[in-house]
Structures are given as C-alpha cells and as structure tokens.
ZADO-1210 file (C-alpha; in nm, 4 decimals, padded with zeros to 6 digits):
<atoms>
<atom x="04.5683" y="-01.8219" z="-01.2873" code="UNK" pos="1"/>
<atom x="04.6445" y="-01.7065" z="-01.6424" code="UNK" pos="2"/>
<atom x="04.9678" y="-01.6990" z="-01.8406" code="UNK" pos="3"/>
<atom x="05.0068" y="-01.3772" z="-02.0364" code="UNK" pos="4"/>
<atom x="05.2267" y="-01.3827" z="-02.3448" code="UNK" pos="5"/>
<atom x="05.5498" y="-01.1857" z="-02.3030" code="UNK" pos="6"/>
<atom x="05.5342" y="-01.1942" z="-01.9282" code="UNK" pos="7"/>
<atom x="05.7442" y="-01.4340" z="-01.7308" code="UNK" pos="8"/>
<atom x="05.5051" y="-01.4763" z="-01.4361" code="UNK" pos="9"/>
<atom x="05.1511" y="-01.6023" z="-01.3824" code="UNK" pos="10"/>
<atom x="04.8931" y="-01.3360" z="-01.3157" code="UNK" pos="11"/>
<atom x="04.5985" y="-01.4178" z="-01.0897" code="UNK" pos="12"/>
<atom x="04.3826" y="-01.1299" z="-01.2055" code="UNK" pos="13"/>
<atom x="04.4365" y="-01.0246" z="-01.5628" code="UNK" pos="14"/>
<atom x="04.2960" y="-00.6837" z="-01.6538" code="UNK" pos="15"/>
<atom x="03.9823" y="-00.7297" z="-01.8647" code="UNK" pos="16"/>
<atom x="03.9393" y="-01.1070" z="-01.8393" code="UNK" pos="17"/>
<atom x="03.6324" y="-01.0940" z="-01.6126" code="UNK" pos="18"/>
<atom x="03.3620" y="-00.8748" z="-01.7646" code="UNK" pos="19"/>
<atom x="03.0900" y="-00.7483" z="-01.5313" code="UNK" pos="20"/>
<atom x="02.7391" y="-00.8113" z="-01.6735" code="UNK" pos="21"/>
<atom x="02.4868" y="-00.5341" z="-01.6179" code="UNK" pos="22"/>
<atom x="02.2110" y="-00.6518" z="-01.3857" code="UNK" pos="23"/>
<atom x="01.9526" y="-00.4387" z="-01.5619" code="UNK" pos="24"/>
<atom x="02.0113" y="-00.6002" z="-01.8953" code="UNK" pos="25"/>
<atom x="01.9645" y="-00.9454" z="-01.7550" code="UNK" pos="26"/>
<atom x="01.6425" y="-00.8461" z="-01.5764" code="UNK" pos="27"/>
<atom x="01.5031" y="-00.6870" z="-01.8893" code="UNK" pos="28"/>
<atom x="01.5811" y="-00.9903" z="-02.1026" code="UNK" pos="29"/>
<atom x="01.4208" y="-01.2300" z="-01.8499" code="UNK" pos="30"/>
<atom x="01.1123" y="-01.0010" z="-01.8211" code="UNK" pos="31"/>
<atom x="01.0982" y="-00.9809" z="-02.2042" code="UNK" pos="32"/>
<atom x="01.1231" y="-01.3603" z="-02.2442" code="UNK" pos="33"/>
<atom x="00.8303" y="-01.4068" z="-01.9980" code="UNK" pos="34"/>
<atom x="00.6245" y="-01.1500" z="-02.1822" code="UNK" pos="35"/>
<atom x="00.6981" y="-01.3061" z="-02.5217" code="UNK" pos="36"/>
<atom x="00.5980" y="-01.6512" z="-02.3970" code="UNK" pos="37"/>
<atom x="00.2703" y="-01.5146" z="-02.2442" code="UNK" pos="38"/>
<atom x="00.1787" y="-01.3121" z="-02.5448" code="UNK" pos="39"/>
<atom x="00.2523" y="-01.5901" z="-02.7919" code="UNK" pos="40"/>
<atom x="00.0139" y="-01.8140" z="-02.6016" code="UNK" pos="41"/>
<atom x="-00.2700" y="-01.5762" z="-02.5268" code="UNK" pos="42"/>
<atom x="-00.2642" y="-01.2771" z="-02.7634" code="UNK" pos="43"/>
<atom x="-00.5447" y="-01.4012" z="-02.9893" code="UNK" pos="44"/>
<atom x="-00.7622" y="-01.4979" z="-02.7015" code="UNK" pos="45"/>
<atom x="-00.7015" y="-01.1611" z="-02.5265" code="UNK" pos="46"/>
<atom x="-00.7818" y="-00.9713" z="-02.8523" code="UNK" pos="47"/>
<atom x="-01.1132" y="-01.1545" z="-02.8982" code="UNK" pos="48"/>
<atom x="-01.2224" y="-01.1069" z="-02.5370" code="UNK" pos="49"/>
<atom x="-01.1223" y="-00.7404" z="-02.5232" code="UNK" pos="50"/>
<atom x="-01.3417" y="-00.6613" z="-02.8233" code="UNK" pos="51"/>
<atom x="-01.6413" y="-00.8369" z="-02.6515" code="UNK" pos="52"/>
<atom x="-01.6479" y="-00.5939" z="-02.3589" code="UNK" pos="53"/>
<atom x="-01.8808" y="-00.2896" z="-02.4124" code="UNK" pos="54"/>
<atom x="-01.6548" y="-00.0147" z="-02.2795" code="UNK" pos="55"/>
<atom x="-01.3556" y="-00.1367" z="-02.4774" code="UNK" pos="56"/>
<atom x="-01.5261" y="-00.1299" z="-02.8119" code="UNK" pos="57"/>
<atom x="-01.5638" y="00.2521" z="-02.8096" code="UNK" pos="58"/>
<atom x="-01.2021" y="00.3057" z="-02.6929" code="UNK" pos="59"/>
<atom x="-01.0576" y="00.0540" z="-02.9507" code="UNK" pos="60"/>
<atom x="-01.2576" y="00.2150" z="-03.2332" code="UNK" pos="61"/>
<atom x="-01.1387" y="00.5595" z="-03.1442" code="UNK" pos="62"/>
<atom x="-00.7774" y="00.4440" z="-03.1197" code="UNK" pos="63"/>
<atom x="-00.8088" y="00.2568" z="-03.4550" code="UNK" pos="64"/>
<atom x="-00.9249" y="00.5877" z="-03.6176" code="UNK" pos="65"/>
<atom x="-00.6169" y="00.7614" z="-03.4760" code="UNK" pos="66"/>
<atom x="-00.8032" y="00.9618" z="-03.2116" code="UNK" pos="67"/>
<atom x="-00.6313" y="01.0008" z="-02.8774" code="UNK" pos="68"/>
<atom x="-00.7982" y="00.8639" z="-02.5639" code="UNK" pos="69"/>
<atom x="-00.6659" y="00.9640" z="-02.2183" code="UNK" pos="70"/>
<atom x="-00.4722" y="00.6844" z="-02.0400" code="UNK" pos="71"/>
<atom x="-00.5232" y="00.4412" z="-02.3264" code="UNK" pos="72"/>
<atom x="-00.3181" y="00.3457" z="-02.6340" code="UNK" pos="73"/>
<atom x="-00.2923" y="00.0695" z="-02.8858" code="UNK" pos="74"/>
<atom x="00.0073" y="-00.1657" z="-02.8889" code="UNK" pos="75"/>
<atom x="00.1311" y="-00.1430" z="-03.2486" code="UNK" pos="76"/>
<atom x="00.2383" y="-00.5009" z="-03.3153" code="UNK" pos="77"/>
<atom x="-00.0163" y="-00.7134" z="-03.1307" code="UNK" pos="78"/>
<atom x="-00.2972" y="-00.4541" z="-03.1397" code="UNK" pos="79"/>
<atom x="-00.3652" y="-00.4917" z="-02.7629" code="UNK" pos="80"/>
<atom x="-00.5302" y="-00.2255" z="-02.5594" code="UNK" pos="81"/>
<atom x="-00.2841" y="-00.0583" z="-02.3243" code="UNK" pos="82"/>
<atom x="-00.3949" y="00.1273" z="-02.0074" code="UNK" pos="83"/>
<atom x="-00.1100" y="00.3498" z="-01.8848" code="UNK" pos="84"/>
<atom x="00.1446" y="00.1334" z="-02.0770" code="UNK" pos="85"/>
<atom x="00.0064" y="-00.1891" z="-01.9242" code="UNK" pos="86"/>
<atom x="-00.1817" y="-00.4525" z="-02.1166" code="UNK" pos="87"/>
<atom x="-00.5534" y="-00.4414" z="-02.0380" code="UNK" pos="88"/>
<atom x="-00.6735" y="-00.7946" z="-01.9654" code="UNK" pos="89"/>
<atom x="-01.0425" y="-00.8696" z="-02.0203" code="UNK" pos="90"/>
<atom x="-01.2820" y="-00.9970" z="-01.7534" code="UNK" pos="91"/>
<atom x="-01.2164" y="-01.3641" z="-01.8378" code="UNK" pos="92"/>
<atom x="-01.0959" y="-01.5628" z="-01.5351" code="UNK" pos="93"/>
<atom x="-00.9314" y="-01.8293" z="-01.7570" code="UNK" pos="94"/>
<atom x="-00.7049" y="-01.5680" z="-01.9213" code="UNK" pos="95"/>
<atom x="-00.6297" y="-01.3969" z="-01.5851" code="UNK" pos="96"/>
<atom x="-00.5511" y="-01.7233" z="-01.4179" code="UNK" pos="97"/>
<atom x="-00.3196" y="-01.8377" z="-01.7000" code="UNK" pos="98"/>
<atom x="-00.1256" y="-01.5116" z="-01.6931" code="UNK" pos="99"/>
<atom x="-00.1073" y="-01.5227" z="-01.3113" code="UNK" pos="100"/>
<atom x="00.0196" y="-01.8823" z="-01.3135" code="UNK" pos="101"/>
<atom x="00.2856" y="-01.7951" z="-01.5687" code="UNK" pos="102"/>
<atom x="00.4101" y="-01.5160" z="-01.3429" code="UNK" pos="103"/>
<atom x="00.3622" y="-01.6798" z="-01.0048" code="UNK" pos="104"/>
<atom x="00.4440" y="-02.0429" z="-01.0670" code="UNK" pos="105"/>
<atom x="00.7318" y="-01.9820" z="-01.3111" code="UNK" pos="106"/>
<atom x="01.0796" y="-02.1097" z="-01.2068" code="UNK" pos="107"/>
<atom x="01.2242" y="-01.7806" z="-01.3402" code="UNK" pos="108"/>
<atom x="01.0369" y="-01.5770" z="-01.0780" code="UNK" pos="109"/>
<atom x="01.1272" y="-01.8187" z="-00.7962" code="UNK" pos="110"/>
<atom x="00.7778" y="-01.8496" z="-00.6461" code="UNK" pos="111"/>
<atom x="00.7369" y="-01.4918" z="-00.5316" code="UNK" pos="112"/>
<atom x="00.5166" y="-01.4239" z="-00.2335" code="UNK" pos="113"/>
<atom x="00.1868" y="-01.2351" z="-00.2634" code="UNK" pos="114"/>
<atom x="00.3350" y="-00.8807" z="-00.2569" code="UNK" pos="115"/>
<atom x="00.6100" y="-00.9612" z="-00.5144" code="UNK" pos="116"/>
<atom x="00.3624" y="-01.1273" z="-00.7481" code="UNK" pos="117"/>
<atom x="00.1366" y="-00.8236" z="-00.7307" code="UNK" pos="118"/>
<atom x="00.4282" y="-00.5954" z="-00.8048" code="UNK" pos="119"/>
<atom x="00.5402" y="-00.8082" z="-01.0968" code="UNK" pos="120"/>
<atom x="00.1869" y="-00.8231" z="-01.2477" code="UNK" pos="121"/>
<atom x="00.1148" y="-00.4551" z="-01.1978" code="UNK" pos="122"/>
<atom x="00.4218" y="-00.3702" z="-01.3984" code="UNK" pos="123"/>
<atom x="00.2828" y="-00.5263" z="-01.7184" code="UNK" pos="124"/>
<atom x="-00.0916" y="-00.5994" z="-01.6825" code="UNK" pos="125"/>
<atom x="-00.4139" y="-00.4419" z="-01.5611" code="UNK" pos="126"/>
<atom x="-00.7633" y="-00.5630" z="-01.4950" code="UNK" pos="127"/>
<atom x="-01.0445" y="-00.4768" z="-01.2608" code="UNK" pos="128"/>
<atom x="-01.0188" y="-00.6616" z="-00.9335" code="UNK" pos="129"/>
<atom x="-00.6557" y="-00.7598" z="-00.9974" code="UNK" pos="130"/>
<atom x="-00.5411" y="-00.7127" z="-00.6366" code="UNK" pos="131"/>
<atom x="-00.8067" y="-00.9300" z="-00.4859" code="UNK" pos="132"/>
<atom x="-00.7636" y="-01.1939" z="-00.7562" code="UNK" pos="133"/>
<atom x="-00.3885" y="-01.2257" z="-00.6856" code="UNK" pos="134"/>
<atom x="-00.4386" y="-01.2245" z="-00.3089" code="UNK" pos="135"/>
<atom x="-00.6945" y="-01.5011" z="-00.3324" code="UNK" pos="136"/>
<atom x="-00.4677" y="-01.7077" z="-00.5569" code="UNK" pos="137"/>
<atom x="-00.1586" y="-01.6600" z="-00.3337" code="UNK" pos="138"/>
<atom x="-00.3518" y="-01.7406" z="-00.0212" code="UNK" pos="139"/>
<atom x="-00.4477" y="-02.0795" z="-00.1658" code="UNK" pos="140"/>
<atom x="-00.0959" y="-02.1525" z="-00.2842" code="UNK" pos="141"/>
<atom x="00.0748" y="-02.4246" z="-00.0741" code="UNK" pos="142"/>
<atom x="00.4270" y="-02.3074" z="-00.1612" code="UNK" pos="143"/>
<atom x="00.3431" y="-01.9481" z="-00.0549" code="UNK" pos="144"/>
<atom x="00.2024" y="-02.0635" z="00.2775" code="UNK" pos="145"/>
<atom x="00.5150" y="-02.2663" z="00.3441" code="UNK" pos="146"/>
<atom x="00.7457" y="-01.9721" z="00.2559" code="UNK" pos="147"/>
<atom x="00.5389" y="-01.7212" z="00.4474" code="UNK" pos="148"/>
<atom x="00.7176" y="-01.5336" z="00.7285" code="UNK" pos="149"/>
<atom x="00.5931" y="-01.5931" z="01.0810" code="UNK" pos="150"/>
<atom x="00.4726" y="-01.2807" z="01.2657" code="UNK" pos="151"/>
<atom x="00.4600" y="-01.4124" z="01.6192" code="UNK" pos="152"/>
<atom x="00.7122" y="-01.4587" z="01.8992" code="UNK" pos="153"/>
<atom x="00.9245" y="-01.7623" z="01.9085" code="UNK" pos="154"/>
<atom x="00.7717" y="-02.0488" z="02.0971" code="UNK" pos="155"/>
<atom x="00.8857" y="-02.0934" z="02.4578" code="UNK" pos="156"/>
<atom x="01.0593" y="-02.3932" z="02.6151" code="UNK" pos="157"/>
<atom x="00.8510" y="-02.6974" z="02.6761" code="UNK" pos="158"/>
<atom x="00.8225" y="-02.8024" z="03.0389" code="UNK" pos="159"/>
<atom x="00.7428" y="-03.1601" z="03.1244" code="UNK" pos="160"/>
<atom x="00.4407" y="-03.2460" z="03.3311" code="UNK" pos="161"/>
<atom x="00.4848" y="-03.3740" z="03.6838" code="UNK" pos="162"/>
<atom x="00.4713" y="-03.7484" z="03.7314" code="UNK" pos="163"/>
<atom x="00.1458" y="-03.8440" z="03.9090" code="UNK" pos="164"/>
<atom x="00.1646" y="-04.0317" z="04.2410" code="UNK" pos="165"/>
<atom x="-00.0911" y="-04.2970" z="04.1409" code="UNK" pos="166"/>
<atom x="-00.3523" y="-04.3699" z="03.8808" code="UNK" pos="167"/>
<atom x="-00.6263" y="-04.1168" z="03.8315" code="UNK" pos="168"/>
<atom x="-00.4677" y="-03.8596" z="04.0632" code="UNK" pos="169"/>
<atom x="-00.4579" y="-03.5992" z="03.7900" code="UNK" pos="170"/>
<atom x="-00.6110" y="-03.5539" z="03.4532" code="UNK" pos="171"/>
</atoms>
C-alpha cells in the first residue's frame, strides 16, 4: 500500500509504480555476460588453435585481405572466425570441453538437459562433431541422469509373497 500526496486514501496499486521488465532484455544480458566470460578466458587460445588448422588458414587469409568467403566472416574485435555468425571452435578437446562446461555446468543455465545444452551451444558456437561431443558429455553427467524424465509406465503395486507352510517348501 502506498500513500499518494494530495490524496486522502491509501492506494493498493499506484499507476506506474511497478514497471514490467522485458524478458528479452534480461535474456540477452545473461547470454552476453556468459559470452564475455567465455571469450575473456579463451579468446587467445582459440585464435592460436584456429590458425593451426589447415583449412582455416586459407579462409582467414582471404578474410584478412578483405575478400568475401561464403558462410564465413571475421569477428571485428576479437578476430575470431565466424561460421554463419557462430564462433568456429578448433579441433581441440580442451577448448571444446571448457566451453561446454561453462554452458552446461553454469548456475545461470540451471543445468540444462542434453537437448537444451545443444540448443544453447548451437546458438553461439560451431565445431565438427559438436552434437556427438555434447551428447557424450551429457550422458556422463550425474546431474543430467538424475533430472532425466522417465519414459516407462509407472511401476505396479507390490504384492507380498505367500507365507510358506514349513521350511524349504518353496524357494
């Protein structure tokens, strides 16, 4: 309840007191904060590893000269290779695992299950074998296995065994 000046009664719901926050803005800021944290940790390591791969050298050289390459671009600030506006991650399991752990194990994401983790990762990153890598990681995650939905019928009622008439009458 709020007392408004010039009014002799208490108003339970004043006009503009409660502002509605846009959901999209919150989601974008959380997503941006996760991205910033990941990139601040791994951007140098990603850059070095991307340049080591044979196919990437040609693409990066063309993009550095200003030539256009289909489906590829160069991120202007961090100079990372983008494939269809997603960061191309090199074939380095350490980097891939670190990025996956930041997305999957983060309290901000709330331990998403396999499908949600894959969806979150595909939004921002790309590497060969990404689907199988994420599925393998999620299948070994204890938290995911506990949160996994059951796909079978509910268990039936337990019925007690009959009491035997004497020893060794039934096994």
